[in-house]
C-alpha positions as CSV (number, residue, x, y, z in Angstrom):
1,X,24.0,99.0,49.0
2,X,22.9,95.7,49.8
3,X,19.6,95.6,49.2
4,X,19.0,97.3,45.8
5,X,22.1,93.9,45.0
6,X,19.4,91.5,46.2
7,X,16.2,93.4,44.2
8,X,18.0,92.5,41.3
9,X,18.9,89.1,41.9
10,X,15.7,88.5,43.1
11,X,14.1,90.3,40.1
12,X,16.6,88.4,37.7
13,X,15.0,84.7,39.7
14,X,12.1,85.4,39.2
15,X,11.8,86.3,35.5
16,X,13.6,83.4,35.5
17,X,11.2,81.5,37.1
18,X,8.6,82.4,34.9
19,X,10.5,82.0,31.8
20,X,10.9,78.0,33.0
21,X,7.7,77.4,34.2
22,X,5.5,76.6,31.9
23,X,8.0,74.1,30.7
24,X,7.3,72.5,33.7
25,X,4.0,72.7,33.6
26,X,2.8,72.1,31.0
27,X,3.0,68.3,30.3
28,X,4.7,66.3,27.7
29,X,2.7,65.6,24.3
30,X,3.5,62.3,23.7
31,X,3.0,60.7,19.9
32,X,0.5,57.9,19.4
33,X,1.1,55.4,17.0
34,X,-1.2,53.6,14.9
35,X,-2.7,50.5,16.0
36,X,-5.1,47.6,14.3
37,X,-7.1,46.1,16.7
38,X,-8.2,43.2,14.5
39,X,-7.7,40.9,12.7
40,X,-5.2,39.5,15.4
41,X,-2.0,38.3,14.4
42,X,-2.4,34.8,13.1
43,X,-6.0,35.1,12.5
44,X,-7.4,33.3,9.4
45,X,-9.3,35.8,7.1
46,X,-11.5,35.1,3.7
47,X,-13.4,37.3,1.4
48,X,-14.0,41.0,2.2
49,X,-11.7,41.7,5.6
50,X,-13.0,44.7,8.1
51,X,-10.0,46.6,9.7
52,X,-9.8,48.0,12.9
53,X,-8.2,49.9,14.9
54,X,-7.1,53.3,15.4
55,X,-5.2,56.1,14.0
56,X,-5.1,59.5,15.8
57,X,-2.5,62.0,16.0
58,X,-2.1,65.6,16.9
59,X,-0.5,66.6,14.3
60,X,-2.5,64.4,11.8
61,X,-2.7,64.7,8.3
62,X,-4.8,61.2,6.7
63,X,-3.7,57.7,7.3
64,X,-3.4,55.3,4.9
65,X,-3.6,50.9,4.7
66,X,-1.3,48.2,3.0
67,X,-0.4,44.7,2.9
68,X,2.5,42.6,2.2
69,X,3.0,39.2,1.5
70,X,4.7,37.7,4.7
71,X,7.5,37.5,5.4
72,X,7.9,41.4,4.3
73,X,11.3,41.3,2.0
74,X,11.6,45.2,2.1
75,X,9.5,48.5,3.0
76,X,8.8,48.7,-0.8
77,X,7.3,45.0,-0.8
78,X,4.0,47.1,0.9
79,X,1.0,47.4,-1.2
80,X,-1.6,50.4,-0.6
81,X,-5.1,49.5,0.3
82,X,-8.0,51.4,-1.7
83,X,-7.9,55.0,-1.0
84,X,-6.1,57.4,1.4
85,X,-8.6,58.8,4.9
86,X,-8.2,62.5,5.9
87,X,-10.0,62.1,9.2
88,X,-8.9,60.4,12.1
89,X,-10.5,57.2,13.7
90,X,-9.8,56.8,17.9
91,X,-11.5,53.4,17.7
92,X,-13.1,52.1,15.3
93,X,-13.6,50.8,11.1
94,X,-10.4,52.0,9.7
95,X,-11.4,50.6,6.3
96,X,-11.8,46.9,3.9
97,X,-9.6,44.3,2.3
98,X,-10.4,42.0,-0.1
99,X,-8.4,39.4,0.4
100,X,-9.8,37.3,-3.0
101,X,-7.3,39.1,-5.0
102,X,-4.4,37.7,-3.9
103,X,-3.4,33.8,-3.8
104,X,-4.3,31.8,-0.5
105,X,-0.9,32.4,1.9
106,X,0.3,34.4,5.1
107,X,0.0,38.3,4.9
108,X,1.2,41.3,7.3
109,X,-1.2,44.3,7.3
110,X,0.0,47.8,8.7
111,X,-1.7,51.8,8.5
112,X,0.7,54.4,8.4
113,X,0.1,57.7,10.4
114,X,0.9,60.4,8.2
115,X,1.6,64.0,9.7
116,X,1.5,67.7,8.5
117,X,5.4,67.7,8.7
118,X,5.0,64.9,5.9
119,X,6.9,62.4,8.4
120,X,4.7,59.3,9.3
121,X,4.3,56.4,12.0
122,X,3.6,53.3,11.2
123,X,1.7,50.4,13.6
124,X,2.9,46.7,14.0
125,X,2.5,44.6,11.7
126,X,-0.3,41.6,11.7
127,X,0.2,38.8,10.4
128,X,-3.0,37.1,8.8
129,X,-3.9,33.8,6.8
130,X,-5.8,34.0,3.8
131,X,-7.7,31.0,3.4
132,X,-10.1,31.1,0.4
133,X,-10.0,28.2,-1.4
134,X,-8.9,25.8,1.2
135,X,-7.3,25.9,5.0
136,X,-4.2,27.0,5.6
137,X,-2.0,25.7,9.1
138,X,-0.8,28.5,10.9
139,X,2.9,29.9,10.4
140,X,5.5,29.2,12.6
141,X,6.9,32.3,15.0
142,X,9.5,33.9,13.8
143,X,12.6,32.5,16.0
144,X,10.9,29.4,16.8
145,X,12.3,26.4,15.2
146,X,9.4,24.0,13.8
147,X,8.8,20.9,16.0
148,X,8.8,18.0,14.5
149,X,7.3,14.9,15.4
150,X,8.8,11.7,14.0
151,X,6.4,8.8,14.4
152,X,7.5,5.2,15.0
153,X,7.0,3.5,11.5
154,X,4.1,1.0,12.1
155,X,5.1,-2.2,10.7
156,X,1.9,-3.7,8.7
157,X,1.6,-7.3,9.1
158,X,3.0,-9.3,6.4
159,X,0.1,-10.9,4.3
160,X,-0.1,-13.9,3.4
161,X,0.3,-15.4,-0.4
162,X,-3.1,-17.0,-1.5
163,X,-2.7,-20.7,-1.0
164,X,-3.6,-22.4,-4.3
165,X,-4.2,-26.0,-3.3
166,X,-3.8,-28.3,-6.2
167,X,-6.6,-30.4,-7.3
168,X,-7.2,-34.0,-6.1
169,X,-8.0,-36.6,-8.2
170,X,-9.5,-40.1,-6.8
171,X,-8.3,-42.0,-9.4
172,X,-10.7,-45.5,-8.8
173,X,-8.9,-48.2,-7.1
174,X,-8.6,-50.5,-10.0
175,X,-9.9,-54.3,-8.9
176,X,-7.5,-57.0,-9.1
177,X,-7.7,-58.9,-12.0
178,X,-9.3,-62.2,-11.5
179,X,-7.3,-64.8,-13.5
180,X,-9.6,-66.4,-15.7
181,X,-8.9,-70.1,-16.3
182,X,-9.6,-70.7,-19.7
183,X,-10.0,-74.8,-21.4
184,X,-6.7,-76.6,-22.2
185,X,-7.5,-77.1,-26.4
186,X,-6.4,-80.0,-26.8
187,X,-5.4,-81.8,-23.9
188,X,-5.5,-85.0,-23.6
189,X,-5.1,-86.3,-20.4
190,X,-2.1,-88.9,-20.5
191,X,-3.0,-92.5,-20.6
192,X,-0.3,-95.3,-19.5
193,X,0.3,-97.8,-21.8
194,X,1.0,-101.0,-20.4
195,X,2.5,-103.3,-22.4
196,X,2.5,-106.9,-21.5
197,X,5.1,-108.8,-23.2
198,X,4.1,-112.2,-22.7
199,X,6.3,-115.2,-23.4
200,X,5.0,-118.5,-23.8
201,X,8.1,-120.7,-22.4
202,X,8.4,-121.9,-25.9
203,X,11.2,-121.2,-28.1
204,X,10.5,-123.4,-30.8
205,X,7.9,-121.2,-33.0
206,X,10.7,-118.9,-34.2
207,X,7.2,-116.7,-35.9
208,X,5.8,-116.4,-32.4
209,X,9.5,-114.6,-31.2
210,X,9.2,-112.2,-34.4
211,X,6.0,-111.3,-33.3
212,X,6.3,-110.4,-30.0
213,X,9.5,-107.8,-30.9
214,X,7.6,-105.8,-33.0
215,X,4.8,-105.1,-29.9
216,X,7.2,-104.3,-28.3
217,X,8.7,-101.8,-30.6
218,X,5.0,-100.0,-31.1
219,X,4.4,-99.6,-27.3
220,X,7.9,-97.0,-27.3
221,X,6.6,-95.3,-30.5
222,X,2.9,-94.8,-28.5
223,X,5.3,-94.0,-25.5
224,X,7.5,-91.4,-26.8
225,X,3.9,-89.6,-29.2
226,X,2.4,-89.4,-26.4
227,X,4.6,-87.2,-24.4
228,X,5.4,-85.0,-27.1
229,X,1.6,-84.5,-27.5
230,X,1.7,-83.7,-24.3
231,X,4.5,-81.3,-23.4
232,X,3.3,-79.0,-27.4
233,X,-0.7,-79.1,-25.2
234,X,0.8,-77.9,-21.9
235,X,3.1,-74.8,-23.9
236,X,-0.3,-74.0,-25.7
237,X,-2.1,-73.9,-22.4
238,X,0.8,-71.3,-20.9
239,X,1.0,-69.7,-24.1
240,X,-2.9,-68.9,-23.4
241,X,-3.1,-68.5,-19.9
242,X,-0.2,-65.4,-20.3
243,X,-2.1,-64.0,-23.3
244,X,-5.0,-63.7,-21.1
245,X,-3.3,-61.8,-18.5
246,X,-2.0,-59.7,-20.5
247,X,-5.4,-58.6,-22.5
248,X,-6.7,-58.3,-18.8
249,X,-4.1,-56.1,-17.1
250,X,-3.8,-53.8,-20.8
251,X,-7.6,-53.2,-20.1
252,X,-7.5,-51.8,-16.6
253,X,-4.9,-50.1,-17.4
254,X,-5.8,-48.1,-20.3
255,X,-9.4,-47.4,-18.3
256,X,-7.0,-45.9,-15.4
257,X,-5.1,-43.8,-17.2
258,X,-8.8,-42.9,-19.2
259,X,-10.5,-42.6,-15.9
260,X,-7.5,-39.7,-14.2
261,X,-6.8,-38.0,-18.4
262,X,-10.9,-37.5,-17.5
263,X,-10.3,-35.6,-13.9
264,X,-7.5,-34.3,-14.9
265,X,-9.0,-32.4,-18.1
266,X,-12.2,-31.9,-16.8
267,X,-13.0,-27.8,-15.9
């Protein structure tokens, strides 16, 4: 009784091992995701871009290329490039993209492998910089704050204001007026009139006494007339001398003014 039971148990275990062996013996087949090898991340591209990578799968049906503005707002923002490709590409040229059809900026590329059952696998998005008209600065990686380097303000040297020197007008030194002595007109040197009145000591002649009195009066009159003429002559001389000084001073003053005006107006 024991042997048939043991034999039955061994048969059951062998059948189980045979059923399970294929699962353990065959290696599990892993799904390979598509990859874009070129262009690399943050590469600057222009013109017609060649997209190189791999797109294979055991249940491969086709692969497709897409691009979208970066950062990608949503999955519906991806734009199809060209036509679908129905041949697997282990590693080579997946297709081309004409970057001139979009404005300069940052974009993302990816390749999608569609399986036979309708599901698909997407590659990692590759960010590129389209610079057809001007170079584009590489973007800051996501999650990394952009470093801002603040330089100390440079103070520009003060600009000296132009100094406009006033023209210097040198006036010629006015010569000192030389007093001109003009001869006195009508100047008469005073003459001292000495009247000698003689007395004869004789008083008997009345006629001789009258004659002596009239001679004394005439001498005094002559002296007074001579003094008045001398004073008038001195006044006239002083007047003429002052007028001469005024004329000479006015001449040199007008000359100096004209010289100053000439240097002032002269260009």
